[in-house]
C-alpha positions as CSV (number, residue, x, y, z in Angstrom):
1,X,-31.4,18.0,-104.7
2,X,-35.2,18.3,-104.9
3,X,-36.2,15.6,-107.3
4,X,-34.6,12.1,-107.8
5,X,-36.1,10.0,-110.6
6,X,-35.3,6.1,-110.1
7,X,-36.2,4.9,-113.7
8,X,-35.2,6.9,-116.8
9,X,-37.8,5.9,-119.4
10,X,-40.1,7.9,-121.5
11,X,-42.6,8.9,-118.6
12,X,-39.8,10.1,-116.4
13,X,-38.3,12.0,-119.4
14,X,-41.8,13.5,-120.2
15,X,-42.0,14.8,-116.6
16,X,-38.4,16.0,-116.6
17,X,-39.0,17.9,-119.7
18,X,-42.2,19.4,-118.6
19,X,-40.7,20.6,-115.2
20,X,-37.7,22.3,-116.9
21,X,-39.6,23.8,-119.6
22,X,-42.2,25.3,-117.1
23,X,-39.3,26.3,-115.1
24,X,-40.9,24.5,-112.0
25,X,-37.6,22.8,-111.5
26,X,-34.0,23.7,-112.5
27,X,-31.9,21.0,-114.2
28,X,-29.5,21.0,-111.4
29,X,-32.4,20.1,-109.1
30,X,-33.1,16.7,-110.8
31,X,-31.1,13.6,-110.3
32,X,-31.6,10.5,-112.3
33,X,-30.8,7.0,-112.1
34,X,-31.7,3.5,-113.3
35,X,-30.7,-0.1,-112.8
36,X,-28.1,-0.3,-115.6
37,X,-28.7,1.7,-118.7
38,X,-25.8,4.3,-118.4
39,X,-26.3,5.3,-122.0
40,X,-29.8,6.4,-121.1
41,X,-28.8,8.5,-118.2
42,X,-26.1,10.2,-120.1
43,X,-28.5,11.0,-122.9
44,X,-30.8,12.7,-120.2
45,X,-27.7,14.7,-118.8
46,X,-26.7,15.9,-122.3
47,X,-30.3,16.7,-123.3
48,X,-31.7,18.4,-120.2
49,X,-28.8,19.1,-117.9
50,X,-30.0,17.0,-115.1
51,X,-27.6,15.1,-112.9
52,X,-26.6,11.4,-112.7
53,X,-26.8,10.1,-109.2
54,X,-23.4,8.9,-107.6
55,X,-23.0,5.1,-107.3
56,X,-23.7,5.5,-103.6
57,X,-26.8,7.6,-104.0
58,X,-26.1,9.9,-101.0
59,X,-28.3,12.6,-102.7
60,X,-31.5,10.7,-101.7
61,X,-31.0,11.7,-98.0
62,X,-32.0,15.4,-98.7
63,X,-34.4,15.0,-101.7
64,X,-37.7,16.5,-101.5
65,X,-39.2,14.0,-103.9
66,X,-38.3,10.8,-105.0
67,X,-40.0,9.4,-108.3
68,X,-40.4,5.9,-109.0
69,X,-40.7,5.6,-112.7
70,X,-39.5,1.9,-113.6
71,X,-41.3,-1.1,-114.7
72,X,-43.4,-2.9,-112.2
73,X,-41.1,-6.0,-112.2
74,X,-38.1,-3.6,-111.2
75,X,-40.0,-2.1,-108.2
76,X,-38.8,-4.4,-105.4
77,X,-35.1,-4.2,-106.2
78,X,-35.3,-0.6,-106.6
79,X,-37.0,0.1,-103.3
80,X,-34.7,-2.3,-101.6
81,X,-31.7,-0.2,-103.1
82,X,-33.2,3.2,-101.8
83,X,-34.8,1.9,-98.4
84,X,-32.1,3.1,-96.2
85,X,-30.9,6.1,-97.9
86,X,-34.2,8.1,-98.1
87,X,-34.7,10.9,-95.5
88,X,-37.8,11.0,-93.4
89,X,-38.9,14.3,-95.1
90,X,-38.9,12.8,-98.6
91,X,-42.1,12.3,-100.4
92,X,-42.1,8.9,-102.5
93,X,-44.3,9.5,-105.7
94,X,-44.8,6.6,-107.7
95,X,-46.0,6.5,-111.5
96,X,-45.7,2.7,-111.6
97,X,-48.9,1.1,-113.0
98,X,-50.6,-1.3,-110.5
99,X,-48.4,-1.1,-107.7
100,X,-50.3,-0.2,-104.6
101,X,-49.1,2.5,-101.7
102,X,-49.2,-0.4,-99.1
103,X,-47.0,-2.5,-101.2
104,X,-44.5,0.4,-101.6
105,X,-44.5,1.1,-97.9
106,X,-43.9,-2.5,-97.2
107,X,-40.6,-2.1,-98.7
108,X,-39.6,1.4,-97.5
109,X,-41.5,1.7,-94.2
110,X,-44.1,4.4,-93.2
111,X,-42.8,7.2,-95.4
112,X,-45.3,9.5,-97.2
113,X,-46.3,7.9,-100.5
114,X,-48.3,9.2,-103.4
115,X,-49.4,7.4,-106.5
116,X,-49.8,9.3,-109.6
117,X,-50.9,8.4,-113.2
118,X,-49.7,11.1,-115.6
119,X,-49.5,10.6,-119.4
120,X,-46.7,11.5,-121.6
121,X,-48.3,14.8,-122.6
122,X,-46.5,16.0,-119.5
123,X,-43.9,16.9,-122.2
124,X,-45.9,19.7,-123.4
125,X,-47.6,20.6,-120.0
126,X,-50.8,18.9,-121.0
127,X,-50.9,15.5,-118.9
128,X,-54.2,14.3,-117.5
129,X,-53.0,13.1,-114.0
130,X,-54.7,11.2,-111.6
131,X,-53.2,11.2,-107.9
132,X,-53.9,9.3,-104.7
133,X,-51.8,9.6,-101.2
134,X,-51.4,7.7,-98.1
135,X,-52.7,9.1,-94.8
136,X,-49.1,10.0,-94.0
137,X,-49.0,12.9,-96.6
138,X,-49.7,16.1,-94.8
139,X,-52.1,18.8,-96.2
140,X,-48.9,20.9,-97.0
141,X,-47.4,18.2,-98.8
142,X,-50.4,17.5,-100.7
143,X,-50.3,21.0,-101.8
144,X,-46.9,20.9,-102.8
145,X,-47.4,17.7,-104.8
146,X,-50.5,19.1,-106.5
147,X,-48.4,22.2,-107.5
148,X,-45.7,20.0,-108.9
149,X,-48.1,17.9,-110.9
150,X,-50.3,20.7,-112.1
151,X,-47.3,22.2,-113.7
152,X,-47.2,19.5,-116.4
153,X,-51.1,19.3,-116.9
154,X,-54.5,18.9,-115.0
155,X,-54.7,17.0,-111.7
156,X,-57.6,14.9,-110.4
157,X,-57.4,13.7,-106.8
158,X,-58.7,10.1,-106.9
159,X,-59.3,7.1,-104.4
160,X,-56.4,4.7,-105.0
161,X,-58.9,2.1,-105.9
162,X,-59.8,4.3,-108.9
163,X,-56.2,4.7,-110.2
164,X,-56.6,1.6,-112.4
165,X,-59.3,3.2,-114.3
166,X,-57.2,6.4,-114.6
167,X,-54.5,4.3,-116.0
168,X,-56.9,2.8,-118.6
169,X,-58.3,6.3,-119.6
170,X,-55.7,8.9,-119.1
171,X,-52.4,6.9,-118.8
172,X,-52.9,4.9,-121.9
173,X,-55.3,7.4,-123.6
174,X,-52.8,9.2,-125.8
175,X,-51.9,6.1,-127.5
176,X,-55.7,5.3,-128.5
177,X,-55.8,8.9,-129.9
178,X,-52.6,8.4,-131.9
179,X,-53.9,5.0,-133.3
180,X,-57.0,6.8,-134.3
181,X,-55.0,9.4,-135.9
182,X,-53.0,7.0,-137.8
183,X,-56.1,5.3,-139.0
184,X,-57.6,8.6,-140.2
185,X,-54.4,9.4,-142.2
186,X,-54.6,5.8,-143.8
187,X,-58.4,6.5,-144.6
188,X,-57.5,9.9,-146.1
189,X,-54.9,8.3,-148.3
190,X,-57.2,5.6,-149.4
191,X,-59.5,8.2,-150.5
192,X,-56.9,10.1,-152.6
193,X,-55.1,12.6,-150.4
194,X,-51.3,12.6,-150.3
195,X,-49.8,11.6,-146.8
196,X,-48.5,15.0,-146.0
197,X,-51.9,16.8,-146.7
198,X,-53.7,13.9,-144.6
199,X,-51.4,14.5,-141.7
200,X,-51.9,18.3,-141.9
201,X,-55.6,17.9,-141.8
202,X,-55.6,15.3,-139.1
203,X,-53.2,17.4,-137.0
204,X,-55.3,20.3,-137.2
205,X,-58.7,18.6,-136.7
206,X,-57.5,16.9,-133.5
207,X,-55.9,20.3,-132.2
208,X,-59.3,22.1,-133.0
209,X,-61.5,19.3,-131.4
210,X,-59.3,19.5,-128.4
211,X,-59.8,23.0,-127.9
212,X,-63.6,22.8,-128.5
213,X,-64.2,20.1,-125.8
214,X,-62.6,22.3,-123.1
215,X,-65.6,24.6,-123.7
216,X,-68.6,22.5,-124.3
217,X,-70.2,19.0,-123.6
218,X,-68.8,16.3,-125.8
219,X,-72.2,15.1,-126.8
220,X,-73.6,18.5,-127.9
221,X,-70.6,19.3,-129.9
222,X,-71.2,15.9,-131.8
223,X,-74.6,16.5,-132.3
224,X,-73.9,20.1,-133.6
225,X,-71.5,18.6,-136.3
226,X,-73.9,15.8,-137.2
227,X,-76.6,17.1,-139.6
228,X,-79.2,14.5,-140.2
229,X,-78.6,12.7,-143.3
230,X,-75.4,14.5,-143.9
231,X,-71.7,13.4,-144.4
232,X,-70.9,13.3,-140.6
233,X,-74.0,11.3,-140.0
234,X,-72.9,8.8,-142.6
235,X,-69.6,8.4,-141.0
236,X,-70.9,8.2,-137.4
237,X,-73.4,5.4,-138.5
238,X,-70.5,3.2,-139.7
239,X,-68.6,3.8,-136.3
240,X,-71.8,3.0,-134.3
241,X,-72.8,0.0,-136.2
242,X,-69.3,-1.4,-135.8
243,X,-69.4,-1.3,-132.2
244,X,-67.2,1.7,-131.6
245,X,-68.5,2.6,-128.1
246,X,-68.1,-1.1,-127.2
247,X,-64.5,-1.3,-128.5
248,X,-63.6,1.8,-126.6
249,X,-65.1,0.3,-123.2
250,X,-63.1,-2.9,-124.0
251,X,-59.9,-0.9,-124.7
252,X,-60.1,1.0,-121.5
253,X,-61.3,-1.8,-119.4
254,X,-58.5,-4.1,-120.7
255,X,-55.9,-1.4,-119.9
256,X,-57.4,-0.9,-116.5
257,X,-57.4,-4.8,-115.9
258,X,-53.8,-5.0,-116.8
259,X,-53.0,-2.4,-114.3
260,X,-54.6,-4.5,-111.6
261,X,-52.7,-7.6,-113.0
262,X,-49.4,-5.9,-112.7
263,X,-50.0,-4.9,-109.1
264,X,-50.9,-8.6,-108.3
265,X,-47.7,-9.8,-110.1
266,X,-45.7,-7.5,-107.9
267,X,-47.4,-8.5,-104.5
């Protein structure tokens, strides 16, 4: 079995969905387990065709990757449960916010460990993922891991110290955009549009803007849309006067700081 997922929440599911959809991994190459939620494991088995690990977890010995995808508070018990079962060739990949490579290795020994921070857009192959790895991850393993993560989106290699910022920007980022989309729909309804029409317009606006920012500088795109004394300028003025940029900075900083706190709580 190539991939063992320890933890079966939304992030693990998004990555599994992306890998299978992109045909990077076959369903039978993926094993899943969690602390106690058998109903969730059965759902993933029925939905994607993945395998539920046996109680003894003997499959861990031959896994190419072990994905840690549980809550930070569950990491210690999870690592203790797999420490003696992982083979020396296995790469441990953690998507747990805040928990350091050194802390993981303290529990499982000097195995190659990578920390990655994807987001749930992995489900559609569009994750923005930051990754850092321990010194024990060989160039060949780095290449393999980058290919695996690139199959579900774009990958940026960063220093481990920068992963908390990646969490604040990219890991949590989709939720900020979804909230903004909700607010735009509410505003459209307040100005006379039906909910269905508002959602249709907002979805296409986001989709078009997402394509545009792949091609040009963000600031130039904004200026091009914002004619002096025009409608867009009136809207932008409200955002700027309301401290929009400061709110975004505070939002990202709060998420980044919480990632750091979670790591300290575990340690």
